[in-house]
Backbone as CSV, one residue per row, in Angstrom:
resi,resn,N_x,N_y,N_z,CA_x,CA_y,CA_z,C_x,C_y,C_z
1,MET,129.590,152.984,183.281,130.325,151.745,183.808,131.231,151.102,182.889
2,ALA,132.015,150.222,183.600,133.030,149.592,182.711,132.896,148.132,183.003
3,ILE,133.061,147.147,182.039,133.052,145.665,182.236,134.445,145.180,181.655
4,LYS,135.044,144.567,182.696,136.336,143.712,182.429,135.973,142.291,182.822
5,PHE,136.697,141.451,182.122,136.564,139.961,182.599,137.767,139.100,182.436
6,ASP,137.809,138.019,183.000,138.861,137.127,182.995,138.456,135.872,182.061
7,VAL,139.158,135.857,180.895,138.759,135.080,179.628,138.586,133.556,180.325
8,GLU,139.629,133.113,181.017,139.573,131.814,181.299,138.740,131.523,182.092
9,LYS,138.360,132.269,183.148,137.449,132.187,184.070,135.783,131.960,183.301
10,LEU,135.702,132.750,182.320,134.352,132.687,181.644,134.345,131.374,180.742
11,ILE,135.255,130.971,180.079,135.156,129.798,179.006,136.259,128.834,179.403
12,GLY,136.827,128.770,180.444,137.910,127.605,180.760,139.086,127.787,180.207
13,LYS,140.122,126.923,180.495,141.516,127.043,180.132,141.695,126.899,178.737
14,LEU,142.847,127.772,178.129,143.009,127.771,176.831,144.384,127.370,176.603
15,ASP,144.632,126.806,175.305,145.935,126.724,174.949,146.781,127.760,174.399
16,ILE,148.047,127.532,174.218,148.905,128.677,173.895,148.464,129.561,172.627
17,ILE,148.007,128.689,171.681,147.583,129.354,170.377,146.196,129.966,170.423
18,GLN,145.317,129.276,171.192,144.060,129.928,171.536,144.289,131.480,172.186
19,LYS,145.403,131.415,173.211,145.660,132.863,173.868,146.041,133.764,173.094
20,THR,146.743,133.405,172.031,147.199,134.694,171.033,146.076,135.088,170.380
21,GLN,144.887,134.665,170.131,143.707,135.079,169.514,142.719,135.900,170.604
22,ILE,143.120,135.672,171.876,142.209,136.523,172.738,141.902,137.929,172.575
23,PRO,142.952,138.595,172.442,142.674,140.118,172.504,141.725,140.530,171.337
24,PHE,141.902,139.973,170.051,141.002,140.104,169.245,139.522,139.581,169.398
25,ALA,139.617,138.391,169.756,138.219,137.871,169.912,137.456,138.306,171.277
26,ALA,138.039,138.799,172.279,137.555,139.409,173.313,137.021,140.894,172.867
27,LYS,137.813,141.496,172.124,137.255,142.998,171.706,136.073,142.916,170.882
28,GLN,136.167,141.870,169.962,135.001,141.614,169.250,133.450,141.158,169.866
29,ALA,133.891,140.343,170.845,132.922,139.791,171.792,132.427,141.180,172.488
30,LEU,133.113,141.978,173.124,132.561,142.934,173.812,131.842,144.135,173.130
31,LYS,132.184,144.280,171.830,131.615,144.946,170.868,130.200,144.542,170.444
32,GLN,130.153,143.256,170.327,128.758,142.460,170.024,127.899,142.703,171.371
33,TYR,128.454,142.519,172.541,127.645,142.640,173.530,127.332,144.114,173.786
34,GLY,128.219,145.009,173.544,128.064,146.478,173.742,126.681,146.940,172.996
35,PHE,126.876,146.467,171.648,125.482,146.771,170.832,124.520,146.233,171.319
36,LEU,124.291,144.858,171.598,123.265,144.122,172.238,122.624,144.705,173.426
37,VAL,123.424,145.117,174.273,122.832,145.795,175.597,122.272,147.217,175.560
38,THR,123.143,147.909,174.748,122.679,149.305,174.553,121.435,149.584,173.515
39,LYS,121.386,148.639,172.636,120.333,148.861,171.573,119.229,148.063,171.706
40,LYS,119.249,147.031,172.417,118.281,145.977,172.638,117.918,145.798,174.053
41,LEU,118.704,145.215,174.738,118.467,144.796,176.035,117.976,145.684,177.090
42,LEU,118.932,146.888,177.325,118.322,147.827,178.075,117.253,148.665,177.417
43,PRO,116.856,149.142,176.196,115.742,149.601,175.834,114.373,148.772,176.324
44,ALA,114.562,147.368,176.002,113.469,146.671,176.411,113.455,146.585,177.760
45,GLU,114.301,146.466,178.722,113.976,146.535,180.196,113.460,147.817,180.660
46,MET,114.046,148.995,179.934,113.459,150.152,180.354,111.898,150.511,179.962
47,SER,111.647,149.907,178.811,110.173,149.826,178.246,109.205,148.985,179.408
48,LYS,109.731,148.195,180.098,108.922,147.429,181.109,109.020,148.111,182.320
49,THR,110.193,148.761,182.816,110.140,149.097,184.184,110.104,150.728,184.309
50,LEU,110.261,151.646,183.461,110.257,152.990,183.338,108.935,153.550,182.980
51,ASP,107.962,154.114,184.043,106.653,154.450,183.741,106.400,155.824,184.680
52,ALA,105.317,156.310,184.400,104.984,157.322,185.457,104.532,156.737,186.999
53,PRO,104.721,157.507,187.904,104.421,156.919,189.121,103.028,156.199,189.376
54,SER,102.056,156.577,188.647,100.634,155.890,188.484,100.591,154.612,187.761
55,GLY,101.842,154.358,187.193,101.956,153.230,186.284,101.452,153.385,184.798
56,ALA,101.264,154.649,184.558,100.832,155.080,183.250,101.998,155.329,182.280
57,GLY,101.867,155.292,181.078,103.097,155.734,180.137,104.021,154.870,179.780
58,GLN,105.016,155.217,178.975,106.135,154.500,178.624,107.417,155.546,178.283
59,PRO,108.517,155.001,178.214,109.508,155.925,177.874,109.494,156.434,176.645
60,ILE,110.068,157.645,176.412,110.077,158.325,175.007,111.260,157.796,174.333
61,PRO,111.114,157.882,172.873,112.573,157.331,172.180,113.857,158.063,172.491
62,PHE,113.717,159.265,173.047,115.034,159.862,173.620,115.697,158.999,174.666
63,THR,114.680,158.622,175.425,115.068,157.690,176.606,115.689,156.306,176.252
64,LEU,114.939,155.642,175.174,115.317,154.301,174.955,116.562,154.478,174.135
65,SER,117.178,155.371,173.629,118.130,155.708,172.689,119.385,156.166,173.484
66,ALA,119.290,156.058,174.854,120.149,157.086,175.624,121.558,156.494,175.718
67,PHE,121.698,155.215,175.885,122.995,154.743,176.101,123.910,154.503,174.877
68,ARG,125.165,154.924,175.206,126.202,154.509,174.190,127.344,153.584,174.814
69,TYR,128.135,153.123,173.869,129.253,152.183,174.533,130.640,152.343,173.513
70,GLY,131.595,151.815,174.356,132.737,152.116,173.701,133.731,150.899,174.082
71,VAL,134.750,150.263,173.373,135.634,149.209,173.572,136.897,149.850,173.499
72,ASN,137.682,149.610,174.534,139.190,149.790,174.377,139.912,148.653,175.226
73,GLU,140.510,147.895,174.020,141.183,146.806,174.315,140.305,145.562,175.016
74,MET,140.447,145.301,176.168,139.519,144.142,176.719,138.582,144.707,177.903
75,THR,138.250,146.260,177.536,137.180,146.739,178.486,136.150,147.537,177.796
76,LEU,134.899,147.218,178.128,133.691,147.734,177.664,133.160,148.686,178.592
77,THR,132.895,149.983,178.083,132.469,151.172,178.798,131.087,151.490,178.191
78,ILE,129.954,151.554,179.134,128.493,151.722,178.743,128.273,153.162,179.512
79,PHE,127.879,154.079,178.772,127.606,155.363,179.397,126.376,156.182,178.713
80,LEU,126.067,157.250,179.460,125.117,158.261,178.842,125.958,159.514,178.249
81,PRO,125.769,159.996,177.003,126.442,160.929,176.285,126.390,162.292,176.866
82,ASP,125.396,162.589,177.524,125.305,164.151,177.973,124.475,164.466,179.206
83,ASP,124.750,165.499,179.778,124.150,165.886,181.304,122.792,165.716,181.240
84,LYS,122.130,166.124,180.026,120.528,166.117,180.192,119.970,164.790,180.312
85,ARG,120.608,163.629,179.618,119.970,162.465,179.902,120.419,162.024,181.232
86,LYS,121.628,162.069,181.874,122.025,161.815,183.020,121.272,162.617,184.179
87,GLU,120.721,163.578,183.844,120.046,164.369,185.024,118.646,163.791,185.166
88,TYR,117.941,163.182,184.042,116.740,162.799,184.316,116.484,161.405,184.319
89,LEU,117.566,160.645,184.017,117.590,159.169,184.300,118.208,158.780,185.481
90,TYR,119.022,159.525,186.026,119.719,159.318,187.428,118.569,158.703,188.363
91,PRO,117.317,159.531,188.696,116.553,159.126,189.695,116.127,157.563,189.485
92,ALA,115.652,157.298,188.149,115.325,155.947,187.809,116.253,154.605,188.264
93,PHE,117.676,155.091,187.954,118.553,154.104,188.115,119.098,153.937,189.481
94,TYR,118.993,155.114,190.204,119.710,155.282,191.681,118.636,155.786,192.719
95,GLY,117.426,155.992,192.336,116.585,156.579,193.174,117.027,157.978,193.621
96,GLY,115.974,158.737,194.301,116.291,160.003,194.686,115.156,160.942,194.129
97,LYS,115.451,162.406,194.347,114.528,163.336,193.868,114.233,163.350,192.450
98,PRO,113.138,163.560,192.044,112.770,163.499,190.651,113.514,164.868,190.077
99,LYS,113.674,164.898,188.627,114.134,165.800,188.023,113.276,167.023,188.037
100,GLN,113.709,168.165,188.203,113.179,169.527,188.436,112.783,169.969,186.935
101,THR,111.554,170.225,186.616,111.091,170.699,185.517,110.620,172.104,185.545
102,LYS,110.480,172.919,184.372,110.209,174.132,184.396,108.677,174.466,185.059
103,LEU,107.768,173.410,184.835,106.371,173.459,185.248,106.581,173.413,186.838
104,GLN,107.434,172.352,187.404,107.476,172.274,188.787,108.254,173.455,189.426
105,THR,109.175,174.261,188.699,109.429,175.531,189.202,108.528,176.574,189.236
106,SER,107.630,176.563,188.376,106.335,177.597,188.416,105.482,177.203,189.612
107,ILE,105.290,175.801,189.835,104.462,175.450,190.911,105.154,175.865,192.286
108,GLU,106.367,175.775,192.528,106.976,176.004,193.662,106.908,177.589,194.016
109,LYS,107.105,178.389,192.792,106.973,179.688,192.914,105.635,180.133,193.466
110,ALA,104.550,179.483,192.867,103.271,179.848,193.065,102.667,179.262,194.354
111,THR,103.420,178.396,195.040,103.036,177.768,196.379,103.827,177.854,197.442
112,ASN,104.714,178.704,197.269,105.869,178.821,198.432,106.693,177.530,198.704
113,GLY,107.161,176.873,197.634,107.863,175.711,197.685,107.251,174.362,197.761
114,MET,106.128,174.246,197.456,105.371,172.943,197.471,105.476,172.204,196.164
115,PHE,105.391,170.746,196.220,105.648,170.171,194.948,104.312,169.669,194.555
116,GLY,104.049,169.601,193.089,102.988,169.302,192.683,103.086,167.840,191.894
117,VAL,102.279,166.954,192.373,102.327,165.472,191.916,101.035,165.342,190.987
118,PRO,101.358,165.262,189.818,100.300,165.159,188.687,99.198,164.125,188.738
119,ALA,97.980,164.446,188.622,96.825,163.758,188.576,96.718,163.116,187.328
120,TYR,97.417,162.219,186.986,97.505,161.572,185.370,96.238,161.029,184.841
121,GLY,95.329,160.497,185.703,93.941,160.189,185.301,93.278,161.295,184.744
122,ASN,93.144,162.420,185.681,92.304,163.545,185.156,92.941,164.200,184.099
123,LEU,94.407,164.554,184.102,95.059,164.879,182.864,94.829,164.401,181.630
124,ARG,94.757,162.883,181.596,94.695,162.223,180.546,93.024,162.447,179.942
125,ALA,92.346,162.450,180.886,90.886,162.874,180.441,90.679,164.101,179.874
126,LEU,91.684,164.958,180.260,91.531,166.280,179.608,92.272,166.558,178.216
127,GLY,92.790,165.230,177.860,93.698,165.275,176.548,95.010,166.238,176.805
128,ALA,95.409,166.020,178.045,96.607,166.972,178.298,97.988,166.221,178.458
129,LEU,97.881,164.945,178.103,99.016,164.046,178.152,99.437,163.580,176.742
130,THR,100.751,163.407,176.842,101.231,162.753,175.285,100.922,161.181,175.435
131,GLN,101.384,160.616,174.489,101.280,158.989,174.384,102.063,158.346,175.513
132,TYR,103.153,159.121,175.807,104.073,158.527,176.927,103.799,159.023,178.079
133,ALA,102.579,159.751,178.684,101.995,159.959,179.979,102.743,161.355,180.245
134,ASP,103.399,161.948,179.498,104.125,163.274,179.745,103.095,164.352,179.503
135,ILE,103.079,165.477,180.350,102.127,166.462,180.020,102.723,167.338,178.954
136,LYS,101.756,167.561,177.930,102.196,168.157,176.685,102.656,169.668,177.062
137,ARG,103.391,170.041,176.147,104.322,171.175,176.500,103.233,172.530,176.489
138,SER,102.262,172.393,175.416,101.421,173.543,175.494,100.448,173.714,176.543
139,TYR,100.066,172.474,177.161,99.279,172.471,178.163,99.995,172.884,179.699
140,ALA,101.318,172.442,179.581,102.285,172.812,180.562,102.386,174.451,180.778
141,SER,102.650,175.033,179.487,102.882,176.461,179.245,101.434,177.066,179.754
142,GLN,100.402,176.721,179.694,99.197,177.422,180.035,99.165,177.445,181.454
143,ILE,99.621,176.001,182.106,99.540,176.156,183.498,100.401,177.070,184.172
144,ALA,101.666,177.056,183.627,102.798,178.070,184.214,102.504,179.292,184.004
145,GLY,101.718,179.663,182.902,101.233,181.123,182.554,100.153,181.641,183.578
146,SER,99.279,180.627,183.816,98.072,180.834,184.763,98.491,181.056,186.111
147,LEU,99.634,180.214,186.487,100.256,180.195,187.734,100.952,181.509,188.224
148,SER,101.570,182.064,187.112,102.254,183.528,187.215,101.472,184.539,187.056
149,GLY,100.262,184.419,186.696,99.225,185.419,186.379,99.215,186.027,184.967
150,MET,99.841,185.553,183.970,100.063,186.098,182.772,98.741,185.495,181.846
151,ASN,98.362,184.361,182.155,97.127,183.875,181.408,95.828,183.937,182.446
152,LYS,94.763,184.461,182.209,93.595,184.435,183.037,92.818,183.059,182.889
153,GLN,92.829,182.663,181.872,92.309,181.309,181.370,93.065,180.042,181.080
154,ILE,92.684,179.077,181.574,93.297,177.766,180.951,92.258,176.731,180.545
155,ASP,92.490,176.367,179.199,91.551,175.410,178.533,89.986,175.757,178.891
156,GLY,89.796,176.999,178.849,88.329,177.478,178.889,87.932,177.620,180.290
157,GLY,88.680,177.421,181.354,88.529,177.708,182.774,89.574,178.402,183.395
158,ARG,89.565,178.193,184.771,90.699,179.075,185.381,91.346,177.891,186.716
159,LEU,92.561,178.531,186.881,93.188,177.646,187.761,92.861,178.025,189.279
160,VAL,92.803,177.248,190.100,92.702,177.693,191.821,93.626,176.714,192.327
161,VAL,94.448,177.505,193.003,95.550,176.754,194.095,94.852,176.722,195.403
162,VAL,94.720,175.360,195.882,94.381,175.290,197.356,95.601,174.710,198.116
163,SER,95.914,175.383,199.199,97.013,174.964,200.026,96.869,175.640,201.340
164,LYS,97.527,175.060,202.316,97.475,175.805,203.717,97.944,177.097,203.503
165,LEU,98.696,177.430,202.543,99.170,178.814,202.675,98.334,179.677,201.755
166,SER,97.642,179.288,200.910,96.770,180.290,200.195,95.469,180.743,200.796
167,LYS,95.266,182.233,200.685,94.204,182.732,201.425,92.835,182.500,200.819
168,LYS,91.960,182.470,201.999,90.603,182.041,201.738,89.862,182.423,200.413
169,LYS,90.169,183.776,200.099,89.596,184.512,199.247,90.125,184.091,197.566
170,ASP,91.393,183.452,197.772,91.886,182.876,196.634,91.704,181.459,196.309
171,ARG,90.951,180.839,197.198,90.656,179.381,196.894,89.440,179.261,196.043
172,GLY,88.791,180.365,195.520,87.595,180.078,194.592,86.432,179.303,195.174
173,GLY,86.238,179.299,196.357,85.073,178.504,196.823,85.474,177.134,197.081
174,LEU,86.785,176.518,197.104,87.125,175.271,197.186,87.939,175.149,198.626
175,GLN,87.441,175.678,199.562,88.119,175.608,200.832,88.194,174.162,201.256
176,ARG,87.349,173.248,201.052,87.091,171.942,201.711,88.158,170.838,200.908
177,LYS,88.470,171.295,199.572,89.285,170.538,198.854,90.680,170.252,199.340
178,PRO,91.183,169.019,199.205,92.745,168.843,199.605,93.493,169.697,198.885
179,ASP,94.918,169.833,199.494,95.822,170.831,198.617,95.980,170.337,197.310
180,GLY,95.839,171.105,196.403,96.114,170.917,195.119,95.900,171.915,194.075
181,ILE,96.148,171.815,192.986,95.829,172.692,191.815,94.690,172.360,190.942
182,TYR,93.644,173.064,190.791,92.505,172.656,190.327,92.042,173.437,189.059
183,ARG,91.597,172.879,188.115,90.928,173.594,186.859,89.443,173.620,187.195
184,VAL,89.009,175.069,187.319,87.410,175.236,187.379,86.799,175.774,186.208
185,LYS,85.885,175.145,185.552,85.198,175.451,184.441,83.692,175.200,184.727
186,GLY,83.022,176.431,184.886,81.514,176.295,185.414,81.559,175.526,186.680
187,SER,80.862,174.381,186.755,80.445,173.834,187.857,81.450,172.525,187.880
188,SER,82.449,172.418,186.844,83.328,171.306,186.686,84.536,171.591,187.450
189,VAL,84.966,170.855,188.561,86.155,171.036,189.336,86.957,169.820,189.108
190,ILE,88.220,169.883,188.498,89.217,168.907,188.141,90.501,169.137,188.741
191,ARG,90.913,168.193,189.460,92.364,168.430,190.263,93.447,167.929,189.241
192,LEU,94.171,168.949,188.966,95.351,168.565,188.050,96.594,168.024,188.805
193,PHE,96.833,168.413,189.956,98.068,168.495,190.773,97.472,168.090,192.266
194,THR,98.175,167.248,192.809,98.095,167.306,194.311,99.389,167.713,194.873
195,LEU,99.237,168.652,195.994,100.373,169.566,196.285,100.885,168.885,197.659
196,ILE,102.103,168.331,197.672,102.791,168.009,198.985,103.936,168.862,199.421
197,ASP,104.229,168.833,200.579,105.233,169.906,201.096,106.636,169.861,200.461
198,LYS,107.235,168.648,200.011,108.381,168.584,199.330,108.390,167.347,198.329
199,PRO,109.551,167.531,197.447,109.459,166.387,196.566,109.734,164.983,196.954
200,PRO,108.913,164.031,196.412,108.969,162.684,196.929,110.450,162.015,196.636
201,THR,110.779,161.088,197.511,111.988,160.523,197.268,111.696,159.091,196.406
202,LEU,112.267,158.984,195.251,111.738,157.886,194.113,112.702,156.571,194.461
203,PRO,111.906,155.548,194.511,112.588,154.301,194.531,113.403,154.103,193.310
204,VAL,114.213,153.071,193.420,115.006,152.668,192.087,113.978,151.965,191.120
205,ALA,113.964,152.345,190.120,112.993,151.758,189.052,113.798,150.704,188.213
206,LEU,115.002,150.915,187.685,115.759,149.915,187.237,117.129,150.051,187.679
207,PRO,117.690,149.001,188.392,119.030,148.862,188.900,120.039,148.513,187.780
208,TYR,120.380,149.530,187.053,120.844,149.475,185.635,122.270,148.760,185.647
209,GLU,123.010,149.023,186.721,124.391,148.447,186.842,124.221,146.949,186.972
210,LYS,123.442,146.633,187.989,123.113,145.248,188.417,122.695,144.436,186.977
211,PHE,121.738,145.158,186.189,121.311,144.466,185.106,122.292,144.306,184.103
212,VAL,123.213,145.123,183.814,124.257,145.277,182.699,125.091,144.028,183.396
213,LYS,125.561,144.062,184.569,126.729,143.130,184.942,126.090,141.764,184.797
214,GLU,124.843,141.458,185.353,124.022,140.060,185.209,123.977,139.651,183.979
215,THR,123.648,140.514,182.953,123.350,140.121,181.715,124.877,139.790,180.805
216,ALA,125.792,140.576,181.221,127.058,140.206,180.761,127.615,138.790,181.365
217,GLU,127.313,138.522,182.345,127.496,136.963,182.904,126.989,136.029,182.054
218,GLN,125.881,136.362,181.663,125.080,135.275,180.986,125.282,135.435,179.481
219,ARG,125.809,136.428,178.808,125.903,136.519,177.392,127.131,136.403,176.958
220,LEU,128.212,136.998,177.747,129.502,136.993,177.426,130.341,135.648,176.889
221,PRO,130.045,134.569,177.823,130.760,133.295,177.576,130.307,132.936,176.128
222,SER,129.151,132.916,175.766,128.822,132.307,174.465,129.532,133.149,173.301
223,LEU,129.141,134.656,173.564,129.915,135.575,172.618,131.344,135.429,172.494
224,LEU,131.926,135.327,173.518,133.312,134.989,173.482,133.869,133.925,172.849
225,SER,133.131,132.731,173.169,133.494,131.458,172.392,133.367,131.469,171.032
226,LEU,132.343,132.022,170.457,131.948,132.189,169.146,133.082,133.089,168.303
227,GLN,133.572,134.107,169.117,134.497,134.888,168.368,135.773,134.378,168.539
228,LEU,136.091,133.283,169.500,137.453,132.966,169.511,137.353,131.593,168.428
229,GLN,136.394,131.158,168.312,136.189,130.251,167.299,136.594,130.645,165.933
230,ARG,135.803,131.695,165.687,136.030,132.451,164.409,137.527,132.984,164.114
231,ALA,138.048,133.332,165.250,139.512,133.877,165.223,140.461,132.701,164.852
232,MET,140.054,131.586,165.510,141.122,130.199,165.235,140.816,129.905,163.672
233,ALA,139.466,130.003,163.326,139.309,129.436,161.990,139.759,130.297,160.932
234,SER,140.212,131.623,161.178,140.748,132.648,160.263,142.236,132.587,160.300
235,ARG,142.865,131.765,160.980,144.368,131.828,161.257,144.957,131.338,159.928
């Protein structure tokens, strides 16, 4: 997104001498705000608002350092530098379907298109989550391997898929359980995923463009005034 502004609308009328310093002062103020919003304000807001649907977890460092900025004359541009970040952050900023992961693809293949909603509490109890509430890669690989038939065991037990499409003999005695993916180990039955017919539509977690614009309205006047004072003092 790009931010442009009317200097006199922000800080009031300027005299002729002050106007000569505006291009330099504005550019410096935009650089200062660009750094502030991408390195401090947005990461702080993401830390407060981006988490797992259960409310657990926190953004990983890769997420918190996602934004970049650039200044061209009197225009500040804030952007995500690559498609990978855009793909997984877009639902958080604009709503929509969650990013498709390799594990979800494996679940879809094994369940004829159903979506697996992680049972975060159970997964955490099994030690299967990272500190950010993401499923550990090693555990996700075990699940995917078991769903594909490559691995017979997972975490010392076995996976059982219960869905309206799974055959009775494949449900491992869990016919009365809700649709889901379960780890069965002896008498212990733990739900890893709840299965639903299609991916959920996620609400906006952080209206980032609104946040950046409102923050700019609050911060830019004082930053611009300061940079204009410095520019005038150095004449």
